[in-house]
C-alpha positions as CSV (number, residue, x, y, z in Angstrom):
1,X,-32.5,-3.6,53.9
2,X,-29.8,-5.9,53.6
3,X,-31.1,-7.8,50.7
4,X,-30.7,-4.3,48.6
5,X,-27.8,-2.4,50.1
6,X,-24.7,-3.5,48.6
7,X,-22.4,-6.5,49.7
8,X,-19.4,-4.1,50.6
9,X,-21.5,-2.8,53.4
10,X,-21.9,-4.5,56.6
11,X,-25.0,-6.2,57.2
12,X,-27.6,-4.2,59.0
13,X,-26.0,-0.9,58.0
14,X,-28.9,0.9,56.1
15,X,-31.3,-0.2,58.9
16,X,-28.8,0.9,61.5
17,X,-28.7,4.4,59.7
18,X,-32.4,4.9,59.4
19,X,-33.0,3.9,63.0
20,X,-30.0,5.9,64.3
21,X,-31.4,9.8,62.3
22,X,-35.5,8.4,62.8
23,X,-36.3,10.2,59.5
24,X,-36.6,8.9,55.6
25,X,-33.2,8.0,54.3
26,X,-33.0,9.2,50.5
27,X,-30.3,8.7,48.2
28,X,-28.9,7.4,45.1
29,X,-27.1,4.2,45.6
30,X,-25.8,1.2,44.4
31,X,-28.1,-1.8,45.6
32,X,-28.3,-5.6,45.0
33,X,-30.9,-7.4,43.0
34,X,-32.1,-10.7,44.1
35,X,-29.6,-12.7,42.4
36,X,-26.8,-10.3,43.7
37,X,-26.0,-8.2,40.9
38,X,-25.7,-4.6,41.1
39,X,-28.2,-2.0,40.1
40,X,-28.5,1.5,40.5
41,X,-31.4,3.0,42.3
42,X,-33.0,5.8,43.8
43,X,-33.5,4.6,47.5
44,X,-36.1,5.9,49.6
45,X,-37.0,4.3,52.8
46,X,-38.4,5.2,56.3
47,X,-40.0,3.5,59.4
48,X,-43.8,3.7,60.6
49,X,-45.3,2.4,63.0
50,X,-48.9,0.4,63.1
51,X,-49.7,-0.5,66.3
52,X,-47.1,-2.0,68.5
53,X,-45.4,-3.3,65.2
54,X,-42.5,-1.5,63.4
55,X,-42.2,-1.4,59.5
56,X,-40.0,-0.3,57.0
57,X,-41.4,0.9,53.9
58,X,-39.0,1.3,50.8
59,X,-39.2,2.4,47.9
60,X,-36.9,1.8,45.4
61,X,-36.7,3.4,41.4
62,X,-34.1,1.7,38.9
63,X,-32.2,4.3,37.4
64,X,-29.2,2.5,35.9
65,X,-30.5,4.1,32.4
66,X,-30.8,7.6,33.7
67,X,-27.0,7.1,35.3
68,X,-25.8,6.0,32.0
69,X,-27.7,8.8,30.0
70,X,-26.2,11.3,32.1
71,X,-22.4,10.0,32.1
72,X,-22.6,9.9,28.1
73,X,-23.6,13.6,28.6
74,X,-20.8,14.4,30.3
75,X,-18.4,13.1,28.2
76,X,-20.0,14.2,25.5
77,X,-19.5,18.0,27.1
78,X,-15.7,17.1,27.9
79,X,-15.1,15.9,24.5
80,X,-17.0,19.4,23.4
81,X,-14.9,21.5,25.5
82,X,-11.5,20.5,24.5
C-alpha cells in the first residue's frame, strides 16, 4: 500500500486507515506508479485472514481517462451555460 499511496501521505497511512476501520476501503484517489509518476485510480482494499496470516487484497483500476472525460464534460457544460 505504501507503494500505491501518494507521496504526500505518511508511510502506512492507508494501512492504518484500513486496520482502524476493519472494513473494505474504497475510494478514487491519486496513487503512484512504480516509477513514482501519479495515476488516478479507483482503489479498493480489504484485509483477510488465511489461517494465522493476515493479507491485504488490493484492486486498483486506472481511471485517468474517465476523469479526463468528466473534466471535459464539466467544462463543456459550463461553457454552454455561459
